[in-house]
GUSE-241450 format. One record per residue (C-alpha): x, z, y; residue in three letters; residue number from 1. Coordinates in steps of 0.02 Angstrom, whole numbers, plus 50000, padded with zeros to 5 digits. Each point is the difference from the previous one (the first is absolute). Layout:
<site px="X" pz="Z" py="Y" rest="ala" nr="NUM"/>
...
end
This chain:
<site px="51692" pz="49277" py="54534" rest="met" nr="1"/>
<site px="50057" pz="49816" py="50003" rest="cys" nr="2"/>
<site px="49875" pz="49868" py="50049" rest="glu" nr="3"/>
<site px="49926" pz="49924" py="49839" rest="pro" nr="4"/>
<site px="50074" pz="49827" py="49958" rest="asn" nr="5"/>
<site px="49877" pz="49870" py="49935" rest="gly" nr="6"/>
<site px="49843" pz="50025" py="49899" rest="leu" nr="7"/>
<site px="50070" pz="50034" py="49827" rest="trp" nr="8"/>
<site px="50126" pz="50130" py="50054" rest="asn" nr="9"/>
<site px="50043" pz="50149" py="49890" rest="arg" nr="10"/>
<site px="49868" pz="50119" py="50068" rest="asn" nr="11"/>
<site px="49854" pz="49880" py="49999" rest="phe" nr="12"/>
<site px="50050" pz="49935" py="49825" rest="leu" nr="13"/>
<site px="49996" pz="50184" py="49934" rest="leu" nr="14"/>
<site px="49833" pz="50031" py="50084" rest="phe" nr="15"/>
<site px="49925" pz="49834" py="49932" rest="trp" nr="16"/>
<site px="50064" pz="50016" py="49824" rest="gln" nr="17"/>
<site px="49941" pz="50181" py="49990" rest="gly" nr="18"/>
<site px="49824" pz="49942" py="50039" rest="gln" nr="19"/>
<site px="50019" pz="49857" py="49879" rest="ala" nr="20"/>
<site px="50037" pz="50115" py="49851" rest="val" nr="21"/>
<site px="49859" pz="50124" py="50041" rest="ser" nr="22"/>
<site px="49870" pz="49869" py="50040" rest="leu" nr="23"/>
<site px="50018" pz="49914" py="49833" rest="val" nr="24"/>
<site px="49975" pz="50164" py="49911" rest="gly" nr="25"/>
<site px="49849" pz="50050" py="50109" rest="ser" nr="26"/>
<site px="49917" pz="49832" py="49982" rest="ser" nr="27"/>
<site px="49999" pz="50022" py="49809" rest="leu" nr="28"/>
<site px="49946" pz="50179" py="50010" rest="ser" nr="29"/>
<site px="49852" pz="49954" py="50115" rest="thr" nr="30"/>
<site px="49931" pz="49880" py="49864" rest="val" nr="31"/>
<site px="50036" pz="50131" py="49865" rest="ala" nr="32"/>
<site px="49902" pz="50135" py="50090" rest="val" nr="33"/>
<site px="49851" pz="49889" py="50025" rest="ala" nr="34"/>
<site px="49997" pz="49942" py="49823" rest="leu" nr="35"/>
<site px="50028" pz="50175" py="49932" rest="trp" nr="36"/>
<site px="49851" pz="50070" py="50101" rest="ile" nr="37"/>
<site px="49885" pz="49861" py="49936" rest="val" nr="38"/>
<site px="50060" pz="50022" py="49823" rest="glu" nr="39"/>
<site px="49991" pz="50189" py="49998" rest="ala" nr="40"/>
<site px="49838" pz="50025" py="50096" rest="thr" nr="41"/>
<site px="49914" pz="49830" py="50020" rest="gly" nr="42"/>
<site px="49948" pz="50054" py="50171" rest="ser" nr="43"/>
<site px="50017" pz="49888" py="50153" rest="ala" nr="44"/>
<site px="49945" pz="50144" py="50107" rest="ala" nr="45"/>
<site px="50152" pz="50104" py="49948" rest="leu" nr="46"/>
<site px="50116" pz="49853" py="50033" rest="leu" nr="47"/>
<site px="49922" pz="49982" py="50176" rest="gly" nr="48"/>
<site px="50009" pz="50188" py="50026" rest="gly" nr="49"/>
<site px="50187" pz="49999" py="49963" rest="val" nr="50"/>
<site px="50034" pz="49852" py="50118" rest="met" nr="51"/>
<site px="49891" pz="50080" py="50136" rest="met" nr="52"/>
<site px="50093" pz="50167" py="49984" rest="ala" nr="53"/>
<site px="50167" pz="49908" py="50024" rest="gly" nr="54"/>
<site px="49933" pz="49897" py="50147" rest="thr" nr="55"/>
<site px="49935" pz="50155" py="50091" rest="leu" nr="56"/>
<site px="50163" pz="50091" py="49970" rest="ala" nr="57"/>
<site px="50097" pz="49859" py="50075" rest="gly" nr="58"/>
<site px="49887" pz="49988" py="50152" rest="leu" nr="59"/>
<site px="50013" pz="50186" py="50034" rest="leu" nr="60"/>
<site px="50188" pz="50004" py="49987" rest="val" nr="61"/>
<site px="50038" pz="49839" py="50098" rest="thr" nr="62"/>
<site px="49987" pz="50069" py="50179" rest="pro" nr="63"/>
<site px="50105" pz="50152" py="49957" rest="val" nr="64"/>
<site px="50122" pz="49894" py="49902" rest="ala" nr="65"/>
<site px="50056" pz="49913" py="50164" rest="gly" nr="66"/>
<site px="50038" pz="50170" py="50081" rest="ala" nr="67"/>
<site px="50101" pz="50052" py="49848" rest="leu" nr="68"/>
<site px="50093" pz="49835" py="49996" rest="ala" nr="69"/>
<site px="50046" pz="50022" py="50185" rest="asp" nr="70"/>
<site px="50051" pz="50182" py="49976" rest="arg" nr="71"/>
<site px="50111" pz="49992" py="49849" rest="tyr" nr="72"/>
<site px="50127" pz="49872" py="49934" rest="pro" nr="73"/>
<site px="49904" pz="49850" py="49937" rest="arg" nr="74"/>
<site px="50119" pz="49958" py="49858" rest="thr" nr="75"/>
<site px="49984" pz="50176" py="49936" rest="arg" nr="76"/>
<site px="49812" pz="49989" py="50001" rest="ile" nr="77"/>
<site px="50012" pz="49834" py="49906" rest="ile" nr="78"/>
<site px="50116" pz="50077" py="49865" rest="val" nr="79"/>
<site px="49893" pz="50160" py="49979" rest="trp" nr="80"/>
<site px="49836" pz="49902" py="49993" rest="cys" nr="81"/>
<site px="50070" pz="49889" py="49861" rest="asp" nr="82"/>
<site px="50072" pz="50152" py="49905" rest="ala" nr="83"/>
<site px="49834" pz="50089" py="50011" rest="ala" nr="84"/>
<site px="49904" pz="49846" py="49945" rest="gln" nr="85"/>
<site px="50111" pz="49990" py="49852" rest="gly" nr="86"/>
<site px="49972" pz="50181" py="49950" rest="val" nr="87"/>
<site px="49811" pz="49975" py="50022" rest="leu" nr="88"/>
<site px="50000" pz="49842" py="49890" rest="ala" nr="89"/>
<site px="50098" pz="50089" py="49861" rest="leu" nr="90"/>
<site px="49883" pz="50145" py="50006" rest="ala" nr="91"/>
<site px="49847" pz="49890" py="49990" rest="leu" nr="92"/>
<site px="50080" pz="49909" py="49853" rest="ala" nr="93"/>
<site px="50021" pz="50166" py="49916" rest="gly" nr="94"/>
<site px="49818" pz="50050" py="50031" rest="ala" nr="95"/>
<site px="49929" pz="49835" py="49935" rest="val" nr="96"/>
<site px="50118" pz="50014" py="49845" rest="trp" nr="97"/>
<site px="49958" pz="50183" py="49968" rest="ala" nr="98"/>
<site px="49810" pz="49988" py="50009" rest="phe" nr="99"/>
<site px="49947" pz="49839" py="49915" rest="pro" nr="100"/>
<site px="49851" pz="50082" py="49921" rest="glu" nr="101"/>
<site px="49949" pz="50099" py="50161" rest="val" nr="102"/>
<site px="50001" pz="49864" py="50138" rest="pro" nr="103"/>
<site px="49913" pz="50117" py="50119" rest="ser" nr="104"/>
<site px="50160" pz="50101" py="50017" rest="leu" nr="105"/>
<site px="50103" pz="49845" py="50035" rest="ala" nr="106"/>
<site px="49870" pz="49942" py="50124" rest="leu" nr="107"/>
<site px="50015" pz="50162" py="50100" rest="val" nr="108"/>
<site px="50190" pz="49969" py="50006" rest="ala" nr="109"/>
<site px="49969" pz="49822" py="50044" rest="leu" nr="110"/>
<site px="49886" pz="50040" py="50150" rest="phe" nr="111"/>
<site px="50126" pz="50128" py="50068" rest="leu" nr="112"/>
<site px="50156" pz="49897" py="49972" rest="phe" nr="113"/>
<site px="49924" pz="49834" py="50064" rest="his" nr="114"/>
<site px="49938" pz="50083" py="50160" rest="ala" nr="115"/>
<site px="50172" pz="50082" py="50024" rest="thr" nr="116"/>
<site px="50088" pz="49838" py="49961" rest="gly" nr="117"/>
<site px="49897" pz="49902" py="50127" rest="met" nr="118"/>
<site px="50038" pz="50135" py="50133" rest="gly" nr="119"/>
<site px="50186" pz="49979" py="49959" rest="leu" nr="120"/>
<site px="49975" pz="49811" py="50008" rest="ser" nr="121"/>
<site px="49934" pz="50015" py="50178" rest="ala" nr="122"/>
<site px="50146" pz="50109" py="50051" rest="leu" nr="123"/>
<site px="50123" pz="49876" py="49916" rest="phe" nr="124"/>
<site px="49920" pz="49853" py="50091" rest="ala" nr="125"/>
<site px="50008" pz="50086" py="50171" rest="ala" nr="126"/>
<site px="50188" pz="50033" py="49978" rest="ala" nr="127"/>
<site px="50032" pz="49832" py="49923" rest="ala" nr="128"/>
<site px="49924" pz="49894" py="50136" rest="arg" nr="129"/>
<site px="50081" pz="50107" py="50131" rest="ala" nr="130"/>
<site px="50175" pz="49988" py="49928" rest="val" nr="131"/>
<site px="50009" pz="49811" py="49983" rest="val" nr="132"/>
<site px="50059" pz="49972" py="50180" rest="pro" nr="133"/>
<site px="50144" pz="50119" py="49965" rest="asp" nr="134"/>
<site px="50055" pz="49900" py="49850" rest="leu" nr="135"/>
<site px="50001" pz="49820" py="50068" rest="val" nr="136"/>
<site px="50037" pz="49917" py="50167" rest="pro" nr="137"/>
<site px="49852" pz="49985" py="50120" rest="pro" nr="138"/>
<site px="49984" pz="49813" py="49971" rest="gly" nr="139"/>
<site px="49983" pz="50024" py="49813" rest="arg" nr="140"/>
<site px="49861" pz="50134" py="49998" rest="val" nr="141"/>
<site px="49861" pz="49871" py="49966" rest="ala" nr="142"/>
<site px="50104" pz="49926" py="49861" rest="ser" nr="143"/>
<site px="50027" pz="50173" py="49924" rest="ala" nr="144"/>
<site px="49814" pz="50029" py="50002" rest="asn" nr="145"/>
<site px="49976" pz="49829" py="49914" rest="thr" nr="146"/>
<site px="50124" pz="50052" py="49864" rest="ala" nr="147"/>
<site px="49902" pz="50165" py="49973" rest="thr" nr="148"/>
<site px="49831" pz="49914" py="49991" rest="val" nr="149"/>
<site px="50069" pz="49872" py="49881" rest="ala" nr="150"/>
<site px="50060" pz="50143" py="49892" rest="leu" nr="151"/>
<site px="49830" pz="50086" py="50002" rest="val" nr="152"/>
<site px="49908" pz="49838" py="49958" rest="gln" nr="153"/>
<site px="50119" pz="49957" py="49859" rest="thr" nr="154"/>
<site px="49988" pz="50174" py="49926" rest="ala" nr="155"/>
<site px="49808" pz="49989" py="50008" rest="gly" nr="156"/>
<site px="50004" pz="49835" py="49911" rest="leu" nr="157"/>
<site px="50115" pz="50068" py="49861" rest="val" nr="158"/>
<site px="49887" pz="50152" py="49975" rest="gly" nr="159"/>
<site px="49844" pz="49892" py="49990" rest="lys" nr="160"/>
<site px="50086" pz="49870" py="49887" rest="gly" nr="161"/>
<site px="50077" pz="50109" py="49870" rest="val" nr="162"/>
<site px="49921" pz="50171" py="50027" rest="gly" nr="163"/>
<site px="49864" pz="49974" py="49872" rest="gly" nr="164"/>
<site px="50118" pz="49939" py="49865" rest="thr" nr="165"/>
<site px="50120" pz="50144" py="50038" rest="ala" nr="166"/>
<site px="49861" pz="50127" py="49985" rest="tyr" nr="167"/>
<site px="49947" pz="49927" py="49834" rest="arg" nr="168"/>
<site px="50178" pz="50003" py="49930" rest="leu" nr="169"/>
<site px="50067" pz="50160" py="50078" rest="leu" nr="170"/>
<site px="49850" pz="50106" py="50052" rest="gly" nr="171"/>
<site px="49966" pz="50096" py="50160" rest="ala" nr="172"/>
<site px="50122" pz="50148" py="49972" rest="pro" nr="173"/>
<site px="50149" pz="49881" py="49979" rest="val" nr="174"/>
<site px="49956" pz="49894" py="50153" rest="leu" nr="175"/>
<site px="49974" pz="50156" py="50107" rest="leu" nr="176"/>
<site px="50166" pz="50070" py="49938" rest="ala" nr="177"/>
<site px="50086" pz="49835" py="50046" rest="leu" nr="178"/>
<site px="49918" pz="50011" py="50169" rest="asp" nr="179"/>
<site px="50072" pz="50175" py="50029" rest="gly" nr="180"/>
<site px="50175" pz="49940" py="49943" rest="ile" nr="181"/>
<site px="49996" pz="49852" py="50122" rest="thr" nr="182"/>
<site px="49954" pz="50116" py="50143" rest="tyr" nr="183"/>
<site px="50146" pz="50119" py="49960" rest="leu" nr="184"/>
<site px="50119" pz="49850" py="49986" rest="ile" nr="185"/>
<site px="49940" pz="49942" py="50173" rest="ser" nr="186"/>
<site px="50022" pz="50172" py="50074" rest="ala" nr="187"/>
<site px="50182" pz="50007" py="49939" rest="ile" nr="188"/>
<site px="50045" pz="49832" py="50071" rest="ser" nr="189"/>
<site px="49915" pz="50038" py="50170" rest="glu" nr="190"/>
<site px="50110" pz="50153" py="50022" rest="thr" nr="191"/>
<site px="50140" pz="49878" py="50048" rest="phe" nr="192"/>
<site px="49905" pz="49928" py="50147" rest="ile" nr="193"/>
<site px="50078" pz="50042" py="50169" rest="arg" nr="194"/>
<site px="49882" pz="49996" py="50148" rest="ala" nr="195"/>
<site px="49996" pz="50096" py="50169" rest="pro" nr="196"/>
<site px="49946" pz="50179" py="49985" rest="arg" nr="197"/>
<site px="49838" pz="50060" py="50077" rest="ala" nr="198"/>
<site px="50019" pz="50098" py="50164" rest="pro" nr="199"/>
<site px="50017" pz="50185" py="49979" rest="ala" nr="200"/>
<site px="49833" pz="50092" py="50015" rest="arg" nr="201"/>
<site px="49972" pz="50183" py="50030" rest="pro" nr="202"/>
<site px="49964" pz="50094" py="49840" rest="ser" nr="203"/>
<site px="49883" pz="50146" py="49974" rest="gly" nr="204"/>
<site px="49881" pz="50078" py="49874" rest="gly" nr="205"/>
<site px="49866" pz="49908" py="49909" rest="trp" nr="206"/>
<site px="49867" pz="50027" py="50133" rest="ser" nr="207"/>
<site px="50116" pz="49939" py="50136" rest="glu" nr="208"/>
<site px="50052" pz="49849" py="49898" rest="thr" nr="209"/>
<site px="49815" pz="49959" py="49966" rest="ala" nr="210"/>
<site px="49956" pz="50009" py="50188" rest="arg" nr="211"/>
<site px="50153" pz="49897" py="50038" rest="ser" nr="212"/>
<site px="49952" pz="49863" py="49876" rest="leu" nr="213"/>
<site px="49820" pz="49997" py="50066" rest="ala" nr="214"/>
<site px="50065" pz="49983" py="50179" rest="arg" nr="215"/>
<site px="50123" pz="49862" py="49950" rest="glu" nr="216"/>
<site px="49863" pz="49908" py="49904" rest="thr" nr="217"/>
<site px="49891" pz="50002" py="50155" rest="lys" nr="218"/>
<site px="50144" pz="49933" py="50099" rest="glu" nr="219"/>
<site px="50005" pz="49846" py="49885" rest="gly" nr="220"/>
<site px="49815" pz="49968" py="50030" rest="phe" nr="221"/>
<site px="50019" pz="50024" py="50190" rest="arg" nr="222"/>
<site px="50147" pz="49883" py="50008" rest="tyr" nr="223"/>
<site px="49910" pz="49861" py="49905" rest="val" nr="224"/>
<site px="49834" pz="50019" py="50095" rest="trp" nr="225"/>
<site px="50092" pz="50022" py="50168" rest="gly" nr="226"/>
<site px="50103" pz="49840" py="49985" rest="his" nr="227"/>
<site px="49895" pz="49854" py="50062" rest="pro" nr="228"/>
<site px="50076" pz="49873" py="49880" rest="gly" nr="229"/>
<site px="49993" pz="50115" py="49847" rest="leu" nr="230"/>
<site px="49818" pz="50052" py="50044" rest="arg" nr="231"/>
<site px="49949" pz="49814" py="50010" rest="ala" nr="232"/>
<site px="50088" pz="49968" py="49834" rest="ala" nr="233"/>
<site px="49910" pz="50144" py="49917" rest="val" nr="234"/>
<site px="49832" pz="49937" py="50056" rest="leu" nr="235"/>
<site px="50039" pz="49823" py="49941" rest="val" nr="236"/>
<site px="50068" pz="50058" py="49833" rest="thr" nr="237"/>
<site px="49854" pz="50117" py="49976" rest="ala" nr="238"/>
<site px="49882" pz="49854" py="50024" rest="cys" nr="239"/>
<site px="50096" pz="49900" py="49872" rest="ile" nr="240"/>
<site px="50003" pz="50143" py="49869" rest="ala" nr="241"/>
<site px="49814" pz="50039" py="50028" rest="phe" nr="242"/>
<site px="49943" pz="49821" py="49983" rest="cys" nr="243"/>
<site px="50118" pz="49928" py="49870" rest="leu" nr="244"/>
<site px="50054" pz="50137" py="49883" rest="glu" nr="245"/>
<site px="49823" pz="50034" py="49928" rest="pro" nr="246"/>
<site px="49980" pz="49814" py="49960" rest="leu" nr="247"/>
<site px="50098" pz="50028" py="49842" rest="val" nr="248"/>
<site px="49845" pz="50091" py="49937" rest="val" nr="249"/>
<site px="49894" pz="49846" py="50030" rest="leu" nr="250"/>
<site px="50121" pz="49867" py="49941" rest="leu" nr="251"/>
<site px="49946" pz="50009" py="49819" rest="pro" nr="252"/>
<site px="49817" pz="49961" py="50054" rest="phe" nr="253"/>
<site px="50061" pz="49854" py="50102" rest="leu" nr="254"/>
<site px="50099" pz="49933" py="49849" rest="val" nr="255"/>
<site px="49866" pz="50017" py="49865" rest="lys" nr="256"/>
<site px="49838" pz="49964" py="50096" rest="asp" nr="257"/>
<site px="49944" pz="49818" py="49970" rest="ala" nr="258"/>
<site px="49939" pz="49990" py="50184" rest="arg" nr="259"/>
<site px="50181" pz="50019" py="50059" rest="phe" nr="260"/>
<site px="50147" pz="49957" py="49887" rest="leu" nr="261"/>
<site px="49917" pz="50025" py="49830" rest="gly" nr="262"/>
<site px="50162" pz="50002" py="49900" rest="val" nr="263"/>
<site px="50065" pz="50109" py="49856" rest="pro" nr="264"/>
<site px="50067" pz="50175" py="50044" rest="ala" nr="265"/>
<site px="50176" pz="49931" py="49970" rest="asp" nr="266"/>
<site px="49992" pz="49933" py="50178" rest="trp" nr="267"/>
<site px="49983" pz="50176" py="50069" rest="tyr" nr="268"/>
<site px="50176" pz="50029" py="49935" rest="gly" nr="269"/>
<site px="50062" pz="49832" py="50063" rest="tyr" nr="270"/>
<site px="49932" pz="50036" py="50173" rest="leu" nr="271"/>
<site px="50081" pz="50175" py="50006" rest="leu" nr="272"/>
<site px="50165" pz="49929" py="49937" rest="ala" nr="273"/>
<site px="49999" pz="49859" py="50128" rest="gly" nr="274"/>
<site px="49960" pz="50124" py="50138" rest="tyr" nr="275"/>
<site px="50144" pz="50113" py="49942" rest="gly" nr="276"/>
<site px="50125" pz="49858" py="49993" rest="ala" nr="277"/>
<site px="49952" pz="49934" py="50169" rest="ala" nr="278"/>
<site px="50010" pz="50174" py="50075" rest="thr" nr="279"/>
<site px="50175" pz="50012" py="49941" rest="leu" nr="280"/>
<site px="50039" pz="49829" py="50068" rest="ala" nr="281"/>
<site px="49930" pz="50064" py="50170" rest="gly" nr="282"/>
<site px="50118" pz="50147" py="49999" rest="tyr" nr="283"/>
<site px="50147" pz="49884" py="49964" rest="trp" nr="284"/>
<site px="49947" pz="49881" py="50142" rest="leu" nr="285"/>
<site px="49990" pz="50147" py="50121" rest="ala" nr="286"/>
<site px="50177" pz="50050" py="49951" rest="gly" nr="287"/>
<site px="50062" pz="49826" py="50037" rest="arg" nr="288"/>
<site px="49910" pz="49993" py="50170" rest="val" nr="289"/>
<site px="50062" pz="50176" py="50046" rest="asp" nr="290"/>
<site px="50178" pz="49945" py="49973" rest="arg" nr="291"/>
<site px="49976" pz="49857" py="50121" rest="gly" nr="292"/>
<site px="49934" pz="50120" py="50133" rest="ser" nr="293"/>
<site px="49866" pz="49891" py="50083" rest="pro" nr="294"/>
<site px="49921" pz="50073" py="50159" rest="pro" nr="295"/>
<site px="49823" pz="49975" py="49951" rest="gly" nr="296"/>
<site px="49983" pz="50125" py="49859" rest="gly" nr="297"/>
<site px="49836" pz="50066" py="50062" rest="gly" nr="298"/>
<site px="49917" pz="49830" py="50011" rest="leu" nr="299"/>
<site px="50064" pz="49959" py="49826" rest="leu" nr="300"/>
<site px="49933" pz="50161" py="49926" rest="ala" nr="301"/>
<site px="49826" pz="49976" py="50087" rest="gly" nr="302"/>
<site px="49994" pz="49820" py="49937" rest="gly" nr="303"/>
<site px="50042" pz="50060" py="49824" rest="ala" nr="304"/>
<site px="49851" pz="50124" py="50007" rest="ile" nr="305"/>
<site px="49886" pz="49857" py="50061" rest="ala" nr="306"/>
<site px="50062" pz="49888" py="49853" rest="val" nr="307"/>
<site px="49968" pz="50141" py="49878" rest="ala" nr="308"/>
<site px="49821" pz="50020" py="50063" rest="gly" nr="309"/>
<site px="49974" pz="49813" py="49990" rest="leu" nr="310"/>
<site px="50059" pz="50005" py="49822" rest="gly" nr="311"/>
<site px="49867" pz="50125" py="49952" rest="phe" nr="312"/>
<site px="49867" pz="49896" py="50086" rest="val" nr="313"/>
<site px="50059" pz="49852" py="49897" rest="gly" nr="314"/>
<site px="49997" pz="50109" py="49847" rest="leu" nr="315"/>
<site px="49818" pz="50041" py="50031" rest="gly" nr="316"/>
<site px="49957" pz="49816" py="50025" rest="leu" nr="317"/>
<site px="50098" pz="49933" py="49854" rest="ala" nr="318"/>
<site px="49903" pz="49936" py="49850" rest="arg" nr="319"/>
<site px="50150" pz="49935" py="49899" rest="arg" nr="320"/>
<site px="50131" pz="50113" py="49925" rest="pro" nr="321"/>
<site px="50146" pz="49900" py="50059" rest="gly" nr="322"/>
<site px="49939" pz="50012" py="50182" rest="ala" nr="323"/>
<site px="49968" pz="50185" py="49981" rest="ala" nr="324"/>
<site px="50182" pz="50023" py="49935" rest="leu" nr="325"/>
<site px="50064" pz="49905" py="50151" rest="gly" nr="326"/>
<site px="49900" pz="50101" py="50123" rest="trp" nr="327"/>
<site px="50048" pz="50170" py="49927" rest="ile" nr="328"/>
<site px="50182" pz="49951" py="49993" rest="met" nr="329"/>
<site px="49997" pz="49949" py="50180" rest="ala" nr="330"/>
<site px="49929" pz="50170" py="50044" rest="ser" nr="331"/>
<site px="50133" pz="50087" py="49892" rest="gly" nr="332"/>
<site px="50139" pz="49904" py="50085" rest="leu" nr="333"/>
<site px="49935" pz="50041" py="50174" rest="ala" nr="334"/>
<site px="49973" pz="50184" py="49959" rest="leu" nr="335"/>
<site px="50171" pz="50021" py="49919" rest="gly" nr="336"/>
<site px="50084" pz="49925" py="50156" rest="phe" nr="337"/>
<site px="49894" pz="50116" py="50112" rest="tyr" nr="338"/>
<site px="50031" pz="50156" py="49897" rest="asn" nr="339"/>
<site px="50191" pz="49973" py="49997" rest="asn" nr="340"/>
<site px="50004" pz="49960" py="50188" rest="cys" nr="341"/>
<site px="49906" pz="50155" py="50036" rest="leu" nr="342"/>
<site px="50096" pz="50119" py="49882" rest="leu" nr="343"/>
<site px="50171" pz="49938" py="50056" rest="ser" nr="344"/>
<site px="49951" pz="50021" py="50187" rest="arg" nr="345"/>
<site px="49946" pz="50180" py="49971" rest="val" nr="346"/>
<site px="50159" pz="50034" py="49900" rest="gln" nr="347"/>
<site px="50114" pz="49930" py="50134" rest="ile" nr="348"/>
<site px="49913" pz="50045" py="50165" rest="lys" nr="349"/>
<site px="49939" pz="50177" py="49966" rest="val" nr="350"/>
<site px="50136" pz="50131" py="50038" rest="pro" nr="351"/>
<site px="50083" pz="50058" py="49836" rest="pro" nr="352"/>
<site px="49946" pz="50181" py="50021" rest="glu" nr="353"/>
<site px="49818" pz="49941" py="50006" rest="leu" nr="354"/>
<site px="50010" pz="49855" py="49880" rest="arg" nr="355"/>
<site px="49925" pz="50075" py="49842" rest="ala" nr="356"/>
<site px="49861" pz="50090" py="50094" rest="arg" nr="357"/>
<site px="49955" pz="49842" py="50094" rest="ala" nr="358"/>
<site px="49992" pz="49900" py="49836" rest="leu" nr="359"/>
<site px="49887" pz="50127" py="49912" rest="thr" nr="360"/>
<site px="49889" pz="50033" py="50149" rest="ala" nr="361"/>
<site px="49981" pz="49808" py="50020" rest="phe" nr="362"/>
<site px="49954" pz="49989" py="49814" rest="gln" nr="363"/>
<site px="49875" pz="50138" py="50011" rest="ala" nr="364"/>
<site px="49913" pz="49930" py="50154" rest="leu" nr="365"/>
<site px="49999" pz="49823" py="49940" rest="ala" nr="366"/>
<site px="49935" pz="50034" py="49822" rest="thr" nr="367"/>
<site px="49884" pz="50147" py="50032" rest="gly" nr="368"/>
<site px="49845" pz="49897" py="49993" rest="leu" nr="369"/>
<site px="50044" pz="49899" py="49845" rest="val" nr="370"/>
<site px="49904" pz="50116" py="49879" rest="pro" nr="371"/>
<site px="49845" pz="49974" py="50109" rest="val" nr="372"/>
<site px="50022" pz="49814" py="49990" rest="gly" nr="373"/>
<site px="50022" pz="50007" py="49812" rest="ile" nr="374"/>
<site px="49837" pz="50100" py="49988" rest="gly" nr="375"/>
<site px="49910" pz="49876" py="50106" rest="leu" nr="376"/>
<site px="50064" pz="49855" py="49896" rest="ala" nr="377"/>
<site px="49941" pz="50086" py="49842" rest="gly" nr="378"/>
<site px="49828" pz="50021" py="50079" rest="ala" nr="379"/>
<site px="49993" pz="49818" py="50050" rest="val" nr="380"/>
<site px="50037" pz="49953" py="49817" rest="ala" nr="381"/>
<site px="49842" pz="50093" py="49949" rest="glu" nr="382"/>
<site px="49887" pz="49919" py="50130" rest="leu" nr="383"/>
<site px="49871" pz="49867" py="49935" rest="pro" nr="384"/>
<site px="50073" pz="49829" py="50019" rest="gly" nr="385"/>
<site px="50177" pz="50057" py="50009" rest="arg" nr="386"/>
<site px="50055" pz="49878" py="50132" rest="arg" nr="387"/>
<site px="50178" pz="50055" py="49989" rest="val" nr="388"/>
<site px="50058" pz="49830" py="50072" rest="asp" nr="389"/>
<site px="49921" pz="50048" py="50168" rest="leu" nr="390"/>
<site px="50097" pz="50166" py="49994" rest="val" nr="391"/>
<site px="50165" pz="49904" py="49983" rest="phe" nr="392"/>
<site px="49950" pz="49886" py="50139" rest="glu" nr="393"/>
<site px="49950" pz="50137" py="50123" rest="val" nr="394"/>
<site px="50152" pz="50111" py="49959" rest="ala" nr="395"/>
<site px="50113" pz="49851" py="50020" rest="gly" nr="396"/>
<site px="49926" pz="49954" py="50173" rest="leu" nr="397"/>
<site px="50023" pz="50182" py="50058" rest="leu" nr="398"/>
<site px="50182" pz="49996" py="49951" rest="val" nr="399"/>
<site px="50025" pz="49827" py="50079" rest="leu" nr="400"/>
<site px="49926" pz="50070" py="50164" rest="leu" nr="401"/>
<site px="50112" pz="50154" py="49987" rest="ala" nr="402"/>
<site px="50151" pz="49892" py="49982" rest="gly" nr="403"/>
<site px="49955" pz="49891" py="50154" rest="leu" nr="404"/>
<site px="49964" pz="50153" py="50102" rest="thr" nr="405"/>
<site px="50163" pz="50086" py="49947" rest="ala" nr="406"/>
<site px="50099" pz="49843" py="50053" rest="gly" nr="407"/>
<site px="49934" pz="50022" py="50177" rest="leu" nr="408"/>
<site px="50047" pz="50187" py="50015" rest="his" nr="409"/>
<site px="50162" pz="50017" py="50097" rest="pro" nr="410"/>
<site px="50047" pz="50168" py="49926" rest="gly" nr="411"/>
<site px="49972" pz="49932" py="49824" rest="tyr" nr="412"/>
<site px="50100" pz="49842" py="50033" rest="arg" nr="413"/>
<site px="50143" pz="50104" py="50076" rest="gly" nr="414"/>
<site px="50009" pz="50120" py="49853" rest="phe" nr="415"/>
<site px="49995" pz="49862" py="49865" rest="leu" nr="416"/>
<site px="50132" pz="49895" py="50092" rest="ser" nr="417"/>
<site px="50167" pz="49999" py="49911" rest="thr" nr="418"/>
<site px="50086" pz="50041" py="50164" rest="arg" nr="419"/>
<site px="50044" pz="50183" py="50022" rest="ser" nr="420"/>
end
């Protein structure tokens, strides 16, 4: 296969536009499903149960997804995942349309299809992240990640912006059917992508294949934990995820409490929107820096983590909404820069035959404690006094310290450097 030429070459364009089509449909269907559950049952617990089932399915599939994406052709996995998602969405549309007076039957289908769909999404993500370095030149991998994140953010904004109106005008069955059609269109366009084939693997019966996948999954974890630079990156990223991800749970209290910001709930949306826009800008900045190939990538990444931590400290101290927006955008910019640096380094430096397993093993190790952090954040929100500002400040200081420590670790600096 010829070396890919430029970022927007034929293969990457097919890959990107396939995701563009399906993401617009799925962003609308996500809003439709949530509104339909509330309208049909009035139960927040059921809505949470559906979301939890999907999240657990994705977490369970993620480690094995890496082994599958290293064993079989990644473009074929991408095509079949989108095709299967399309069939599931069409089947769910049929269930919601067929049982309007018996929502319990449609809910059973929704639980099953949503969990299956999230498992397929985890498999798709493993193959998609691993195939990017095969579609673009090494110097444009970070830019390709930026383009993908921009697509995800834009699709999310479209879903949130017009999903409610589309649901009112068209209803859940139509939006789900449109979602299924967009997935099938994506699958058809992705069949034309040309990427290197996966190395041949010995075939056997179901039991032998299961044992092989388990062994290959463990190889991914061993590789990540046995590599000094990757192990340090896992620990740093786990600290970031544990400290900062749960703060979204506490952000509404910081916004509405008169002791802190004391502003209308609209500012919760403004802060999240500013954070998302700044994160995208950080991804873009990392792509520009990566093309310049500076030698101090590890120090830059460690510095970005420290800035992100400082931003959350400032967010906890802020008492004016404008200042809070500035602090959270500074954190978003820094974290976007760090995340793209880290992702592109793993994509480029890990051997192709281990790439998907390393990515999924890294994700599992780095985010495994996030549910615990979310639970702790929820418990803090119920404590007398609710000094959530102190939680932001302590979490930010821990991340700042992690960034400074990472910048001094030679293995971490070497791995995050843009030099091969």
